[in-house]
Backbone as a chain_set.jsonl record, in Angstrom:
{"seq": "SKFIRPGFYRVESDVFPFLSKVEVTAYKDPSSSKIVIVAINSGSTEIENVFRFENEMMTSTIIPYTTSETKNCEQGDQVAVINGSFKYTLEPSSITTFVSE", "coords": {"N": [[6.718, 1.69, 9.002], [7.521, 2.226, 11.52], [5.538, 1.505, 13.326], [4.75, -1.05, 12.53], [6.049, -3.888, 13.306], [8.728, -6.388, 13.257], [7.487, -9.682, 12.912], [4.833, -9.005, 13.008], [1.782, -9.618, 11.197], [0.059, -9.349, 8.071], [-3.368, -8.605, 7.857], [-6.613, -9.32, 6.506], [-8.209, -6.602, 4.901], [-10.669, -4.243, 3.952], [-12.141, -1.591, 2.017], [-15.196, -0.314, 2.488], [-18.208, 1.359, 1.968], [-16.778, 1.277, -1.332], [-14.177, 3.591, -1.706], [-12.612, 5.599, -3.871], [-10.311, 7.096, -3.393], [-9.171, 6.167, -1.046], [-7.06, 3.994, 0.59], [-6.5, 1.061, 2.479], [-4.603, -0.837, 4.779], [-4.045, -3.53, 7.095], [-2.555, -4.773, 10.114], [-1.416, -7.28, 12.414], [-0.099, -8.162, 15.609], [0.902, -11.227, 16.646], [1.712, -12.015, 19.185], [0.997, -10.022, 21.082], [-1.493, -9.202, 20.296], [-1.78, -6.621, 19.365], [-3.017, -4.202, 17.117], [-2.539, -2.649, 13.963], [-3.482, -0.173, 11.776], [-3.19, 1.13, 8.561], [-4.08, 3.943, 6.847], [-4.565, 5.476, 3.739], [-5.22, 8.533, 2.324], [-5.489, 9.66, -0.717], [-6.727, 11.703, -1.926], [-7.815, 15.118, -2.575], [-9.42, 16.221, -0.707], [-10.848, 16.052, 2.626], [-11.88, 12.976, 4.098], [-14.434, 11.205, 5.656], [-14.353, 8.209, 7.397], [-15.444, 4.915, 8.311], [-14.142, 2.55, 10.463], [-14.045, -0.891, 10.968], [-13.767, -3.617, 13.124], [-13.367, -7.146, 12.947], [-14.26, -10.419, 14.203], [-11.794, -11.775, 16.309], [-10.383, -9.452, 16.578], [-10.56, -7.21, 18.51], [-10.606, -4.164, 20.215], [-10.434, -1.454, 22.617], [-9.625, 1.167, 22.379], [-8.005, 3.383, 20.065], [-5.106, 4.865, 18.739], [-4.38, 7.594, 16.665], [-1.91, 8.449, 14.181], [-0.758, 10.919, 12.205], [0.508, 11.832, 8.989], [0.946, 14.467, 6.89], [0.622, 17.283, 4.66], [1.009, 19.243, 6.548], [1.697, 17.936, 8.895], [3.9, 15.729, 10.641], [3.971, 12.615, 11.272], [2.241, 13.01, 13.479], [0.802, 12.657, 16.624], [-2.563, 12.016, 17.308], [-5.649, 12.595, 19.147], [-6.82, 10.101, 21.383], [-9.025, 7.601, 20.214], [-12.197, 6.257, 20.742], [-13.256, 2.895, 20.478], [-16.199, 1.554, 19.634], [-18.489, -1.008, 19.977], [-16.896, -2.529, 18.254], [-16.126, -0.752, 16.196], [-14.963, 2.389, 14.766], [-15.072, 5.87, 13.972], [-13.405, 8.116, 11.754], [-11.955, 11.071, 10.464], [-10.13, 11.395, 7.653], [-7.374, 13.311, 6.719], [-6.803, 15.444, 3.854], [-4.638, 14.174, 1.269], [-2.981, 12.392, 2.875], [-1.396, 10.148, 5.235], [-2.564, 8.022, 7.663], [-1.878, 6.332, 10.599], [-3.222, 3.954, 12.624], [-3.008, 2.816, 15.859], [-3.621, 0.186, 18.091], [-4.419, 0.097, 21.575]], "CA": [[7.568, 0.738, 9.612], [7.678, 2.544, 12.919], [4.542, 0.793, 14.124], [4.617, -2.444, 12.116], [7.356, -4.457, 13.766], [8.958, -7.778, 12.84], [6.59, -10.621, 13.542], [3.445, -8.663, 12.684], [1.364, -10.176, 9.892], [-1.011, -8.593, 7.453], [-4.701, -9.231, 7.921], [-7.503, -8.848, 5.425], [-8.878, -5.283, 5.115], [-11.411, -3.743, 2.83], [-12.787, -0.293, 2.16], [-16.591, -0.473, 2.04], [-18.286, 1.218, 0.521], [-15.518, 1.604, -2.051], [-13.813, 4.99, -1.82], [-11.519, 5.545, -4.821], [-9.088, 7.799, -2.928], [-8.71, 5.682, 0.199], [-6.484, 2.62, 0.652], [-6.289, 0.613, 3.865], [-4.022, -2.132, 5.098], [-4.049, -3.764, 8.536], [-1.537, -5.732, 10.568], [-1.592, -7.747, 13.781], [1.049, -8.795, 16.301], [0.311, -12.431, 17.215], [2.043, -12.214, 20.585], [0.296, -9.063, 21.939], [-2.782, -8.86, 19.697], [-1.846, -5.22, 18.922], [-3.464, -4.021, 15.735], [-2.115, -1.421, 13.331], [-4.197, 0.086, 10.506], [-2.612, 2.231, 7.804], [-5.085, 4.44, 5.876], [-3.981, 6.542, 2.91], [-6.207, 9.364, 1.589], [-4.754, 10.281, -1.787], [-7.59, 12.75, -2.492], [-7.516, 16.495, -2.167], [-10.423, 16.611, 0.336], [-10.919, 15.13, 3.767], [-12.874, 11.892, 3.929], [-14.789, 10.522, 6.903], [-14.373, 6.791, 7.157], [-15.709, 4.102, 9.508], [-13.256, 1.394, 10.53], [-14.698, -1.941, 11.723], [-12.967, -4.818, 13.442], [-14.153, -8.386, 12.965], [-13.804, -11.595, 14.917], [-11.028, -11.571, 17.517], [-9.633, -8.192, 16.51], [-11.266, -6.239, 19.322], [-9.799, -3.241, 21.077], [-11.334, -0.428, 23.124], [-9.128, 2.472, 21.958], [-7.038, 3.474, 18.968], [-4.372, 6.205, 18.701], [-3.983, 7.932, 15.297], [-0.68, 9.234, 13.927], [-1.009, 11.436, 10.833], [1.51, 12.532, 8.226], [0.268, 15.182, 5.797], [1.391, 18.476, 4.273], [1.358, 20.071, 7.741], [2.028, 17.11, 10.045], [4.888, 14.68, 10.493], [3.702, 11.564, 12.25], [1.736, 13.741, 14.637], [-0.134, 11.854, 17.328], [-3.877, 12.629, 17.541], [-6.339, 12.214, 20.332], [-7.27, 8.704, 21.468], [-10.356, 7.396, 19.626], [-12.891, 5.124, 21.331], [-13.798, 1.882, 19.607], [-17.502, 1.18, 20.233], [-19.06, -2.119, 19.237], [-15.988, -2.995, 17.188], [-15.885, 0.176, 15.078], [-14.741, 3.771, 15.111], [-15.188, 6.799, 12.814], [-12.311, 9.012, 11.77], [-11.864, 11.853, 9.291], [-8.792, 11.379, 7.098], [-7.012, 14.565, 6.128], [-6.426, 15.313, 2.422], [-3.271, 13.835, 0.944], [-2.369, 12.022, 4.151], [-1.3, 8.79, 5.674], [-2.847, 7.959, 9.071], [-1.657, 5.003, 11.144], [-3.987, 3.76, 13.872], [-2.411, 1.79, 16.688], [-4.501, -0.176, 19.205], [-3.853, 0.195, 22.899]], "C": [[7.796, 1.016, 11.1], [6.74, 1.746, 13.81], [4.352, -0.665, 13.749], [5.945, -3.105, 12.297], [7.506, -5.901, 13.201], [8.055, -8.733, 13.611], [5.116, -10.292, 13.323], [3.047, -9.306, 11.372], [0.192, -9.353, 9.378], [-2.306, -9.342, 7.554], [-5.594, -8.596, 6.854], [-8.129, -7.495, 5.872], [-9.528, -4.844, 3.826], [-11.947, -2.349, 3.083], [-14.182, -0.479, 1.6], [-17.388, 0.616, 2.696], [-16.982, 1.727, -0.135], [-15.332, 3.09, -2.144], [-12.553, 5.047, -2.677], [-10.246, 6.189, -4.322], [-8.567, 7.266, -1.595], [-8.242, 4.214, 0.041], [-6.179, 2.298, 2.094], [-5.599, -0.726, 3.916], [-4.021, -2.282, 6.632], [-3.091, -4.874, 8.889], [-1.828, -6.093, 12.044], [-0.36, -8.401, 14.314], [0.466, -10.015, 16.994], [0.616, -12.599, 18.721], [1.262, -11.237, 21.54], [-1.09, -8.727, 21.495], [-2.921, -7.395, 19.339], [-2.19, -5.172, 17.473], [-2.985, -2.682, 15.229], [-2.841, -1.32, 11.989], [-3.513, 1.267, 9.833], [-3.66, 2.646, 6.774], [-4.449, 5.593, 5.117], [-5.19, 7.25, 2.204], [-5.41, 10.075, 0.532], [-5.537, 11.446, -2.444], [-7.217, 14.112, -1.96], [-8.522, 17.039, -1.138], [-10.387, 15.641, 1.496], [-12.054, 14.126, 3.547], [-13.13, 11.26, 5.287], [-14.971, 9.058, 6.589], [-14.731, 6.055, 8.468], [-14.806, 2.844, 9.363], [-13.937, 0.366, 11.451], [-13.76, -3.11, 11.926], [-13.881, -6.046, 13.439], [-13.484, -9.44, 13.804], [-12.989, -11.243, 16.177], [-10.306, -10.25, 17.577], [-10.482, -7.11, 17.227], [-10.313, -5.426, 20.144], [-10.783, -2.135, 21.579], [-10.864, 0.987, 22.718], [-8.071, 2.341, 20.841], [-6.404, 4.904, 19.03], [-3.96, 6.432, 17.241], [-2.721, 8.708, 15.26], [-0.789, 9.618, 12.457], [0.231, 12.121, 10.261], [0.764, 13.139, 7.045], [1.173, 16.37, 5.405], [1.873, 19.266, 5.47], [1.771, 19.293, 8.938], [3.047, 16.085, 9.711], [4.735, 13.652, 11.581], [3.175, 12.119, 13.561], [0.634, 12.862, 15.328], [-1.426, 12.665, 17.575], [-4.433, 12.152, 18.859], [-6.806, 10.761, 20.242], [-8.69, 8.63, 20.958], [-10.959, 6.129, 20.277], [-13.394, 4.229, 20.259], [-15.064, 1.37, 20.283], [-18.129, 0.129, 19.373], [-18.199, -2.565, 18.08], [-15.745, -2.068, 16.063], [-15.558, 1.565, 15.61], [-14.79, 4.613, 13.815], [-14.036, 7.773, 12.912], [-12.286, 9.763, 10.44], [-10.4, 11.925, 8.84], [-8.478, 12.703, 6.391], [-6.694, 14.353, 4.655], [-4.965, 14.949, 2.239], [-2.481, 13.401, 2.158], [-2.262, 10.523, 4.301], [-1.542, 8.775, 7.217], [-2.669, 6.502, 9.515], [-2.358, 4.982, 12.464], [-3.335, 2.595, 14.61], [-3.31, 1.485, 17.899], [-3.695, -0.103, 20.532], [-3.651, -1.19, 23.445]], "O": [[8.216, 0.13, 11.844], [7.107, 1.358, 14.919], [3.848, -1.447, 14.555], [6.868, -2.895, 11.51], [6.543, -6.516, 12.743], [7.887, -8.599, 14.823], [4.253, -11.164, 13.433], [3.901, -9.521, 10.512], [-0.556, -8.748, 10.145], [-2.355, -10.557, 7.364], [-5.346, -7.487, 6.379], [-8.506, -7.299, 7.027], [-8.989, -5.055, 2.74], [-12.181, -1.966, 4.229], [-14.359, -0.76, 0.414], [-17.263, 0.797, 3.907], [-16.219, 2.495, 0.451], [-16.226, 3.797, -2.61], [-11.506, 4.575, -2.235], [-9.17, 5.84, -4.806], [-7.622, 7.831, -1.045], [-8.916, 3.363, -0.538], [-5.671, 3.133, 2.841], [-5.962, -1.649, 3.186], [-3.999, -1.292, 7.364], [-2.839, -5.786, 8.101], [-2.404, -5.305, 12.794], [0.351, -9.104, 13.595], [-0.395, -9.862, 17.86], [-0.142, -13.253, 19.438], [0.922, -11.609, 22.663], [-1.819, -8.042, 22.213], [-4.023, -6.936, 19.04], [-1.722, -5.99, 16.681], [-3.011, -1.69, 15.957], [-2.819, -2.247, 11.18], [-3.282, 2.295, 10.469], [-4.084, 1.844, 5.942], [-3.892, 6.528, 5.691], [-6.036, 6.605, 1.584], [-4.701, 11.028, 0.853], [-5.06, 12.077, -3.387], [-6.422, 14.248, -1.031], [-8.451, 18.208, -0.759], [-9.93, 14.509, 1.341], [-13.05, 14.421, 2.887], [-12.206, 10.837, 5.982], [-15.658, 8.698, 5.633], [-14.382, 6.494, 9.563], [-14.734, 2.204, 8.314], [-14.352, 0.695, 12.562], [-13.053, -3.532, 11.01], [-15.029, -5.978, 13.879], [-12.287, -9.366, 14.084], [-13.465, -10.484, 17.021], [-9.658, -9.965, 18.584], [-11.038, -6.218, 16.586], [-9.339, -5.937, 20.697], [-11.844, -1.941, 20.987], [-11.674, 1.914, 22.725], [-7.37, 1.337, 20.717], [-7.044, 5.917, 19.312], [-3.286, 5.594, 16.643], [-2.441, 9.519, 16.143], [-0.898, 8.759, 11.582], [0.911, 12.884, 10.948], [0.057, 12.453, 6.307], [2.342, 16.428, 5.788], [2.946, 19.869, 5.461], [2.169, 19.889, 9.938], [3.07, 15.596, 8.581], [5.29, 13.787, 12.672], [3.629, 11.724, 14.635], [-0.311, 12.405, 14.686], [-1.384, 13.824, 17.987], [-3.787, 11.408, 19.595], [-7.142, 10.264, 19.167], [-9.49, 9.52, 21.246], [-10.314, 5.083, 20.349], [-13.902, 4.693, 19.238], [-15.005, 0.815, 21.38], [-18.295, 0.326, 18.169], [-18.718, -2.941, 17.029], [-15.21, -2.489, 15.037], [-15.843, 1.879, 16.766], [-14.572, 4.101, 12.717], [-13.701, 8.225, 14.006], [-12.563, 9.172, 9.396], [-9.545, 12.448, 9.554], [-9.255, 13.152, 5.549], [-6.359, 13.244, 4.237], [-4.127, 15.401, 3.02], [-1.428, 13.967, 2.45], [-2.923, 9.746, 3.613], [-0.819, 9.429, 7.968], [-3.213, 5.576, 8.913], [-2.149, 5.842, 13.319], [-3.14, 1.52, 14.044], [-3.709, 2.389, 18.633], [-2.47, -0.23, 20.555], [-3.176, -1.347, 24.569]]}, "num_chains": 1, "name": "protein.A"}
């Protein structure tokens, strides 16, 4: 809720290929076009995932915030979005929120 503010709306998101331990939801602010992706890794191992934007949901950078056994909403390094996608390794038993710039 820290990053998904009133007025944001949920947009379609899928995990492909299907990863049984990863759940993803995405949200967009219609006034600023800011995008927020919430990725949950409920597994006990890290998982590398590719995130892809479609249509008008384009951004050049994403900032990850991770909560896990050892982190509490810790900001990670900025991630470049190239050709509408970026790759990120989700920590075990974690929630990572990606916020567009």
